[in-house]
MIDOSE-1310 file (N, C-alpha, C; in nm, 2 decimals, decimal comma, always signed):
residues 95
xxxx	-1,59/+0,59/+1,88/-1,48/+0,51/+1,90/-1,35/+0,59/+1,94; -1,28/+0,55/+2,04/-1,17/+0,62/+2,08/-1,04/+0,60/+2,00; -0,97/+0,70/+1,96/-0,85/+0,68/+1,88/-0,74/+0,62/+1,96; -0,66/+0,54/+1,89/-0,54/+0,48/+1,95/-0,42/+0,56/+1,92
xxxx	-0,35/+0,60/+2,01/-0,23/+0,68/+2,00/-0,10/+0,60/+2,01; +0,00/+0,64/+1,94/+0,13/+0,58/+1,94/+0,23/+0,68/+1,98; +0,33/+0,63/+2,05/+0,45/+0,71/+2,08/+0,56/+0,67/+1,98; +0,63/+0,76/+1,93/+0,74/+0,73/+1,83/+0,86/+0,81/+1,87
xxxx	+0,98/+0,75/+1,82/+1,10/+0,82/+1,83/+1,17/+0,82/+1,70; +1,22/+0,94/+1,66/+1,29/+0,96/+1,53/+1,44/+0,99/+1,57; +1,53/+0,96/+1,47/+1,67/+1,00/+1,49/+1,71/+1,08/+1,37; +1,78/+1,19/+1,39/+1,82/+1,27/+1,28/+1,96/+1,22/+1,23
xxxx	+2,00/+1,27/+1,12/+2,13/+1,23/+1,06/+2,24/+1,25/+1,16; +2,23/+1,36/+1,24/+2,34/+1,38/+1,34/+2,32/+1,30/+1,47; +2,22/+1,22/+1,48/+2,20/+1,13/+1,59/+2,11/+1,18/+1,70; +2,05/+1,30/+1,68/+1,96/+1,35/+1,78/+1,83/+1,27/+1,78
xxxx	+1,78/+1,24/+1,90/+1,65/+1,17/+1,92/+1,54/+1,26/+1,95; +1,43/+1,24/+1,88/+1,31/+1,32/+1,89/+1,19/+1,23/+1,93; +1,11/+1,26/+2,03/+1,00/+1,18/+2,07/+0,87/+1,26/+2,05; +0,77/+1,19/+2,00/+0,64/+1,25/+1,98/+0,53/+1,15/+1,99
xxxx	+0,40/+1,19/+1,98/+0,29/+1,10/+1,98/+0,20/+1,14/+1,86; +0,13/+1,04/+1,81/+0,04/+1,06/+1,70/-0,06/+0,94/+1,69; -0,16/+0,96/+1,60/-0,25/+0,85/+1,57/-0,21/+0,77/+1,45; -0,11/+0,82/+1,37/-0,07/+0,76/+1,25/+0,08/+0,79/+1,23
xxxx	+0,17/+0,69/+1,27/+0,31/+0,71/+1,27/+0,36/+0,74/+1,13; +0,32/+0,67/+1,03/+0,37/+0,68/+0,89/+0,34/+0,82/+0,84; +0,21/+0,87/+0,86/+0,17/+1,00/+0,82/+0,26/+1,11/+0,89; +0,28/+1,09/+1,02/+0,36/+1,19/+1,10/+0,50/+1,19/+1,05
xxxx	+0,56/+1,08/+1,02/+0,70/+1,07/+0,98/+0,71/+1,14/+0,84; +0,62/+1,13/+0,75/+0,62/+1,20/+0,62/+0,61/+1,35/+0,65; +0,52/+1,39/+0,74/+0,51/+1,53/+0,77/+0,65/+1,59/+0,82; +0,71/+1,52/+0,91/+0,84/+1,56/+0,96/+0,94/+1,57/+0,85
xxxx	+0,94/+1,47/+0,76/+1,04/+1,46/+0,65/+1,02/+1,57/+0,55; +0,89/+1,62/+0,54/+0,86/+1,73/+0,44/+0,88/+1,87/+0,51; +0,92/+1,87/+0,63/+0,94/+2,00/+0,70/+0,81/+2,06/+0,76; +0,70/+1,98/+0,76/+0,58/+2,03/+0,81/+0,55/+1,97/+0,96
xxxx	+0,65/+1,92/+1,02/+0,63/+1,86/+1,15/+0,69/+1,96/+1,25; +0,75/+1,90/+1,35/+0,81/+1,98/+1,46/+0,92/+2,07/+1,41; +0,93/+2,19/+1,46/+1,03/+2,29/+1,42/+1,17/+2,24/+1,45; +1,18/+2,16/+1,56/+1,31/+2,11/+1,60/+1,37/+2,02/+1,50
xxxx	+1,29/+1,96/+1,41/+1,35/+1,87/+1,32/+1,37/+1,93/+1,18; +1,33/+2,05/+1,16/+1,34/+2,11/+1,03/+1,49/+2,13/+0,99; +1,53/+2,09/+0,87/+1,66/+2,10/+0,83/+1,77/+2,01/+0,89; +1,72/+1,91/+0,96/+1,81/+1,82/+1,03/+1,85/+1,70/+0,94
xxxx	+1,82/+1,70/+0,81/+1,86/+1,59/+0,72/+1,76/+1,48/+0,73; +1,80/+1,36/+0,68/+1,71/+1,25/+0,68/+1,67/+1,20/+0,82; +1,55/+1,16/+0,84/+1,50/+1,11/+0,97/+1,47/+0,96/+0,96; +1,50/+0,90/+1,07/+1,48/+0,75/+1,07/+1,39/+0,72/+1,19
xxxx	+1,29/+0,65/+1,16/+1,20/+0,60/+1,27/+1,27/+0,49/+1,34; +1,31/+0,51/+1,47/+1,39/+0,41/+1,55/+1,30/+0,34/+1,65; +1,18/+0,39/+1,68/+1,10/+0,32/+1,78/+0,96/+0,37/+1,77; +0,86/+0,28/+1,79/+0,72/+0,32/+1,81/+0,65/+0,21/+1,89
xxxx	+0,55/+0,25/+1,96/+0,46/+0,16/+2,03/+0,33/+0,22/+2,06; +0,23/+0,13/+2,09/+0,10/+0,18/+2,13/+0,11/+0,25/+2,26; +0,03/+0,36/+2,27/+0,04/+0,44/+2,40/-0,10/+0,46/+2,46; -0,21/+0,40/+2,41/-0,34/+0,42/+2,47/-0,41/+0,54/+2,41
xxxx	-0,49/+0,60/+2,50/-0,56/+0,72/+2,45/-0,47/+0,84/+2,46; -0,52/+0,96/+2,42/-0,44/+1,08/+2,41/-0,38/+1,12/+2,54; -0,45/+1,11/+2,65/-0,40/+1,15/+2,78/-0,29/+1,05/+2,82; -0,31/+0,92/+2,81/-0,20/+0,82/+2,84/-0,08/+0,84/+2,75
xxxx	-0,10/+0,87/+2,62/+0,01/+0,89/+2,53/+0,09/+1,02/+2,57; +0,02/+1,12/+2,61/+0,09/+1,24/+2,66/+0,18/+1,22/+2,78; +0,12/+1,14/+2,88/+0,20/+1,11/+3,00/+0,32/+1,03/+2,96; +0,30/+0,93/+2,87/+0,41/+0,84/+2,83/+0,52/+0,93/+2,76
xxxx	+0,48/+1,02/+2,67/+0,57/+1,10/+2,60/+0,65/+1,19/+2,70; +0,59/+1,24/+2,80/+0,66/+1,32/+2,90/+0,76/+1,23/+2,97; +0,73/+1,11/+3,01/+0,82/+1,02/+3,08/+0,94/+0,99/+2,99; +0,92/+0,96/+2,87/+1,03/+0,93/+2,78/+1,12/+1,06/+2,76
xxxx	+1,06/+1,17/+2,75/+1,14/+1,29/+2,73/+1,22/+1,33/+2,85; +1,19/+1,27/+2,97/+1,27/+1,29/+3,09/+1,39/+1,20/+3,10; +1,39/+1,10/+3,01/+1,50/+1,00/+3,02/+1,63/+1,07/+2,97; +1,74/+1,02/+3,01/+1,87/+1,06/+2,96/+1,89/+1,01/+2,82
xxxx	+1,99/+1,06/+2,75/+2,01/+1,01/+2,62/+2,05/+0,86/+2,62; +2,13/+0,82/+2,72/+2,17/+0,68/+2,73/+2,05/+0,59/+2,76; +1,96/+0,64/+2,84/+1,83/+0,56/+2,86/+1,75/+0,55/+2,74; +1,74/+0,66/+2,66/+1,67/+0,66/+2,53/+1,73/+0,56/+2,44
xxxx	+1,86/+0,56/+2,43/+1,93/+0,46/+2,34/+1,91/+0,32/+2,38; +1,90/+0,30/+2,51/+1,87/+0,16/+2,56/+1,73/+0,12/+2,52; +1,64/+0,22/+2,53/+1,50/+0,19/+2,49/+1,49/+0,15/+2,35; +1,56/+0,23/+2,26/+1,57/+0,20/+2,12/+1,63/+0,06/+2,09
xxxx	+1,73/+0,03/+2,17/+1,80/-0,10/+2,15/+1,72/-0,22/+2,19; +1,64/-0,20/+2,30/+1,56/-0,31/+2,35/+1,43/-0,33/+2,28; +1,37/-0,22/+2,23/+1,24/-0,22/+2,15/+1,13/-0,29/+2,23; +1,11/-0,24/+2,36/+1,00/-0,31/+2,44/+0,86/-0,29/+2,37
xxxx	+0,78/-0,40/+2,38/+0,65/-0,39/+2,33/+0,56/-0,30/+2,41; +0,58/-0,29/+2,54/+0,50/-0,21/+2,63/+0,59/-0,12/+2,71; +0,57/+0,01/+2,69/+0,66/+0,10/+2,77/+0,62/+0,11/+2,91; +0,49/+0,08/+2,94/+0,45/+0,08/+3,08/+0,53/-0,02/+3,16
xxxx	+0,54/-0,14/+3,10/+0,61/-0,25/+3,17/+0,76/-0,21/+3,17; +0,81/-0,16/+3,07/+0,96/-0,12/+3,06/+0,99/-0,02/+3,17; +0,91/+0,08/+3,19/+0,93/+0,18/+3,30/+0,93/+0,11/+3,43; +0,84/+0,02/+3,45/+0,83/-0,05/+3,58/+0,95/-0,13/+3,61
xxx	+1,01/-0,20/+3,50/+1,12/-0,28/+3,52/+1,25/-0,21/+3,53; +1,26/-0,09/+3,47/+1,38/-0,01/+3,48/+1,39/+0,09/+3,59; +1,27/+0,11/+3,65/+1,27/+0,20/+3,77/+1,26/+0,34/+3,73
């Protein structure tokens, strides 16, 4: 059976947005909070999960993560504000 991947976005205490992919968002958030996740988040204070959605298989999730990471900060904040259920549709609608 193929694993289902999710894309997630975390916000640091200073407001920085971090995007990643995982098969278990809650486990990954705990890892980040314990300093065992991405080096970029270590020592950045409390982390808040601000967005997550299904992203398909590993390859599709990686492609989606790349697209989100290419967005400007303003576009990422819009994504967080709108909380779209499907990022594929959101990218199609926002161009």
